[in-house]
C-alpha positions as CSV (number, residue, x, y, z in Angstrom):
1,M,-16.5,235.4,169.9
2,L,-17.0,232.6,172.5
3,L,-20.0,232.7,174.7
4,A,-21.1,230.7,177.7
5,A,-24.5,229.2,176.8
6,R,-27.0,226.4,177.7
7,N,-28.9,224.0,175.5
8,R,-32.7,224.4,175.5
9,N,-33.3,220.7,176.2
10,G,-31.7,217.9,178.3
11,P,-31.1,217.3,182.0
12,A,-30.9,220.7,183.7
13,R,-27.4,220.2,185.2
14,H,-25.9,219.1,181.9
15,R,-27.0,221.7,179.4
16,G,-23.9,223.8,179.5
17,C,-22.0,224.5,176.2
18,V,-19.7,227.0,174.6
19,V,-21.0,228.6,171.4
20,Y,-19.3,230.9,169.1
21,A,-20.6,233.9,167.1
22,T,-19.1,235.5,164.0
23,S,-19.3,239.0,162.6
24,P,-17.9,240.8,159.6
25,D,-18.0,244.2,161.3
26,L,-18.3,243.6,165.1
27,R,-21.9,245.0,164.9
28,T,-23.9,242.2,163.3
29,W,-23.4,238.8,164.8
30,T,-24.4,235.3,163.8
31,V,-24.5,232.5,166.4
32,R,-23.0,229.3,165.1
33,E,-23.3,225.7,166.3
34,P,-21.8,224.9,169.7
35,F,-18.0,225.1,169.8
36,W,-17.9,222.6,172.7
37,D,-20.9,220.7,174.0
38,P,-19.8,218.1,176.5
39,Q,-23.2,217.7,178.3
40,Q,-21.2,217.6,181.5
41,F,-21.8,220.9,183.4
42,F,-24.5,223.4,184.2
43,T,-22.6,226.1,182.2
44,H,-19.1,227.2,181.3
45,E,-18.5,230.7,182.6
46,C,-15.8,233.0,181.2
47,P,-14.7,230.7,178.3
48,D,-11.3,231.6,177.0
49,L,-9.4,230.1,174.1
50,F,-5.7,230.3,173.3
51,R,-2.9,228.5,171.5
52,M,0.5,227.6,173.0
53,G,2.9,225.6,170.8
54,D,1.1,222.7,169.2
55,W,-1.9,222.8,171.5
56,W,-5.1,224.7,171.8
57,Y,-6.5,225.4,175.3
58,L,-10.1,226.1,176.3
59,V,-10.4,227.6,179.8
60,F,-13.8,227.8,181.6
61,S,-15.3,228.1,185.1
62,E,-18.0,225.7,186.2
63,F,-20.2,225.7,189.3
64,S,-22.0,222.4,189.0
65,E,-19.3,219.9,189.9
66,R,-16.2,221.4,191.6
67,C,-17.0,225.2,191.3
68,Q,-13.5,225.7,189.8
69,T,-11.7,227.2,186.9
70,R,-10.7,224.3,184.6
71,Y,-9.3,223.7,181.1
72,R,-9.3,221.3,178.2
73,M,-6.7,220.8,175.5
74,S,-6.7,219.8,171.9
75,R,-4.3,219.8,168.9
76,S,-7.2,221.0,166.7
77,L,-9.9,223.6,167.1
78,H,-12.3,220.9,166.0
79,G,-11.4,218.7,169.0
80,P,-11.4,216.3,170.6
81,W,-11.0,218.3,173.8
82,L,-9.0,216.2,176.2
83,C,-9.3,216.4,180.0
84,P,-5.8,216.1,181.7
85,A,-5.4,214.3,185.0
86,D,-5.2,217.7,186.8
87,D,-7.4,220.0,184.8
88,A,-7.3,223.0,187.2
89,L,-4.9,225.9,187.5
90,D,-5.5,226.6,191.2
91,T,-8.0,225.8,193.9
92,R,-11.8,226.4,193.8
93,A,-11.2,229.6,195.8
94,W,-9.7,231.2,192.7
95,Y,-12.5,231.6,190.1
96,A,-13.6,233.2,186.8
97,A,-10.1,233.3,185.4
98,K,-9.3,234.5,181.9
99,T,-5.9,234.7,180.2
100,V,-3.9,237.4,178.6
101,S,-0.5,237.4,176.9
102,D,2.1,240.1,176.5
103,G,3.4,238.3,173.4
104,K,6.0,236.3,175.3
105,R,4.2,235.1,178.4
106,R,0.7,234.2,179.2
107,Y,-1.1,235.0,182.5
108,A,-4.3,233.7,184.0
109,I,-6.2,236.3,186.0
110,G,-8.9,235.3,188.4
111,W,-10.2,236.4,191.8
112,L,-9.7,235.0,195.3
113,A,-13.1,234.9,196.9
114,T,-13.8,236.5,200.3
115,R,-15.8,234.3,202.7
116,D,-19.1,235.2,204.3
117,Q,-18.6,237.0,207.7
118,N,-14.9,236.6,207.2
119,R,-15.0,233.0,208.5
120,D,-13.0,230.2,206.9
121,D,-15.8,227.7,207.4
122,H,-18.4,229.9,205.7
123,G,-19.3,230.1,202.0
124,C,-17.4,231.9,199.3
125,Q,-18.7,235.3,198.3
126,W,-19.0,236.7,194.7
127,G,-16.0,238.9,194.8
128,G,-12.5,239.2,196.3
129,D,-9.0,240.1,195.3
130,L,-7.3,239.8,191.9
131,I,-4.7,236.9,191.6
132,A,-2.5,236.5,188.5
133,H,-0.5,233.3,187.7
134,E,1.9,232.9,184.8
135,V,0.7,229.9,182.8
136,V,3.5,227.6,181.4
137,Q,3.4,224.5,179.3
138,R,4.9,221.2,180.4
139,V,6.5,218.8,178.0
140,D,3.4,216.7,177.7
141,G,1.3,219.8,176.9
142,T,-0.5,220.1,180.2
143,L,-0.5,223.5,181.9
144,A,1.2,224.7,185.1
145,S,0.9,227.8,187.2
146,R,3.9,229.7,188.6
147,M,4.6,233.0,190.3
148,P,5.0,235.9,187.8
149,D,8.6,237.2,188.0
150,G,7.7,240.7,188.9
151,L,6.0,239.5,192.1
152,A,9.1,238.0,193.7
153,A,11.1,241.1,192.7
154,S,8.7,243.3,194.6
155,F,9.9,241.8,197.9
156,P,13.6,242.8,198.0
157,R,14.1,243.2,201.8
158,R,15.1,240.0,203.6
159,L,14.0,239.7,207.2
160,S,16.4,238.1,209.7
161,L,14.7,235.1,211.3
162,L,14.7,234.8,215.1
163,S,16.4,231.9,216.8
164,A,14.5,228.6,216.3
165,Q,12.3,227.7,219.2
166,P,11.6,224.0,219.3
167,L,8.1,223.2,220.7
168,L,7.9,219.4,220.0
169,G,10.7,216.9,219.3
170,S,14.4,217.5,218.7
171,W,15.7,219.8,216.0
172,Q,19.2,220.2,214.7
173,S,19.1,223.6,213.1
174,L,16.2,223.2,210.7
175,A,16.4,219.4,210.4
176,T,14.5,216.9,212.4
177,D,13.8,213.2,212.7
178,A,10.1,212.9,213.5
179,T,9.9,209.1,213.1
180,G,6.7,208.0,214.9
181,R,5.8,211.5,216.1
182,L,5.1,215.1,215.4
183,N,7.9,217.7,215.7
184,T,7.4,221.5,215.5
185,V,9.6,224.6,215.8
186,L,8.7,228.3,215.7
187,L,10.9,230.9,213.9
188,G,9.5,234.2,215.0
189,A,6.5,236.5,214.3
190,M,5.1,236.6,210.8
191,P,4.7,239.9,209.0
192,D,1.3,240.7,207.6
193,D,2.5,241.3,204.0
194,C,5.5,239.1,203.0
195,L,6.9,236.5,200.7
196,I,8.0,233.3,202.5
197,E,10.3,230.8,200.8
198,A,11.5,227.4,201.9
199,T,12.9,224.2,200.5
200,V,11.7,220.9,202.0
201,S,13.4,217.5,201.6
202,M,11.6,214.5,203.0
203,A,12.8,210.9,203.6
204,A,10.7,207.9,202.6
205,G,7.9,207.3,205.0
206,V,7.2,210.9,206.0
207,S,3.5,211.4,206.3
208,A,3.5,215.2,206.3
209,A,5.8,218.2,206.6
210,G,5.5,221.9,205.9
211,L,5.0,225.4,207.4
212,L,3.1,226.7,210.3
213,L,1.5,230.1,209.5
214,R,0.2,232.5,212.1
215,A,0.7,229.9,214.7
216,S,0.0,230.5,218.4
217,A,2.8,230.5,221.0
218,D,2.2,226.9,221.8
219,G,1.7,225.8,218.2
220,N,-1.8,224.6,219.0
221,E,-3.6,227.0,216.7
222,G,-2.9,228.5,213.3
223,F,-2.7,227.4,209.6
224,Q,-0.6,224.6,208.1
225,L,0.7,224.6,204.5
226,R,1.3,220.8,204.3
227,L,3.1,218.5,201.9
228,E,1.6,215.0,202.0
229,P,3.7,212.4,200.2
230,G,1.3,209.6,200.7
231,R,-1.6,211.5,199.1
232,Q,0.7,213.3,196.6
233,R,-0.8,216.7,197.4
234,L,-0.2,220.2,198.8
235,V,-2.8,221.3,201.4
236,L,-3.7,224.4,203.3
237,D,-5.4,223.6,206.6
238,R,-6.6,225.4,209.7
239,W,-5.9,224.0,213.1
240,P,-7.9,223.1,214.9
241,R,-10.1,222.4,211.9
242,P,-13.8,223.5,212.5
243,G,-16.0,220.4,212.7
244,D,-15.6,217.8,209.9
245,G,-15.2,220.3,207.1
246,P,-12.6,219.9,204.4
247,A,-9.2,221.6,204.2
248,L,-9.2,225.2,203.1
249,G,-7.5,224.2,199.8
250,E,-5.6,221.4,198.2
251,R,-3.7,220.7,194.9
252,P,-2.2,217.5,193.5
253,L,1.6,217.6,193.7
254,T,4.3,215.0,192.8
255,I,6.4,214.4,195.9
256,V,9.4,212.0,195.7
257,P,11.5,211.0,198.7
258,H,14.7,213.1,199.1
259,R,13.8,215.3,196.1
260,P,13.5,218.8,197.5
261,V,10.2,220.7,197.1
262,R,10.6,224.5,196.7
263,L,7.7,226.5,198.3
264,Q,7.0,230.2,197.7
265,I,4.1,231.7,199.8
266,L,2.7,235.2,199.3
267,I,0.8,236.5,202.3
268,S,-1.3,239.8,202.3
269,G,-3.9,240.2,204.9
270,S,-6.3,237.3,204.6
271,C,-4.9,236.3,201.2
272,L,-2.5,233.4,200.7
273,V,-1.1,232.3,197.3
274,A,1.4,229.3,197.5
275,Y,3.5,227.9,194.7
276,A,5.3,224.6,194.8
277,D,8.2,223.8,192.5
278,G,7.2,226.7,190.2
279,E,4.3,224.8,188.7
280,T,1.5,224.3,191.2
281,A,-0.5,227.1,192.7
282,L,-2.7,227.0,195.8
283,S,-4.8,230.1,196.7
284,S,-7.0,230.5,199.8
285,R,-8.3,232.8,202.4
286,M,-6.9,232.8,206.0
287,H,-9.6,234.6,208.0
288,Q,-9.5,232.9,211.4
289,Y,-6.0,234.0,212.6
290,A,-4.7,237.5,211.6
291,T,-1.4,237.3,213.5
292,G,1.0,234.7,214.8
293,A,4.4,233.0,214.3
294,L,6.1,231.3,211.4
295,G,7.0,227.7,212.1
296,L,8.0,224.3,210.7
297,F,6.6,220.9,211.3
298,A,7.3,217.3,210.4
299,S,5.5,214.0,211.0
300,D,6.7,210.3,210.8
301,G,10.2,210.6,209.3
302,A,13.3,212.7,208.7
303,V,12.8,216.1,207.2
304,T,15.3,218.9,206.3
305,F,14.3,222.5,205.7
306,S,16.7,224.8,203.9
307,D,16.8,228.3,202.3
308,V,14.0,229.5,204.6
309,S,13.5,233.2,204.2
310,V,11.0,235.9,204.8
311,R,11.1,238.9,202.4
312,L,9.3,242.2,202.7
313,R,8.3,244.9,200.2
314,A,10.6,247.8,199.6
């Protein structure tokens, strides 16, 4: 049995360790030496250990550095436990995750925190809504998060999109050349509970492109799910952003010119869970705006959107 623990001595913020205990009968337990003692975090909440292929994975949640669910990987239970370049399965808004397997697939189950006073710029609360990702293994052994198959199947009704309403710049269907400027278009009102899907292809030089969510009629307010090739990341932002605070959530994502990125976005009330290319998850709250339109935007280059759809539950 793995346990979150802390060393008795050492700098207070670096005493976190994972210990293990053994028992012959599940009644009498003996605590052994630390299983993992990196002297890096305050503690490692919800430790979880599993094997996939040739690798062992140790999942934990820490609140001393990034307040995020993270993981380490090793080919041996004795270590060394390696830190991949992206050692998270989602944003910091998704926390305290543990994994479970049905014998064929593995799922990581955490909770998406509500925010104090239901404000996007306030602190996360200790509780929220359950979010489950399917955990898959890449060729190099690192882990990726994708939408469980059953979720997409639960949105069978395809909603007809309204005629595109360009707000800024020129659009040809759902393609635009936004070289040197920002172009936006609205597609109609967003349902409260839906699955939105879109494929985005960006030319070299594009600074940002993505979806407007719950946008106002003039496109001046709402949320942006933004692909940023220059920073190689997927971002959820609120516009206008309150003060100088950070974006609501961001995840690293490999973006290559002219290589399409497939987006899947689950919306339910204030909950958003976005998946990019079936391997990157971004979860966040969207408290500020409860209604609005779905739209598209592009900045500083040519962008083509295709296979855009909104699907509803049965």
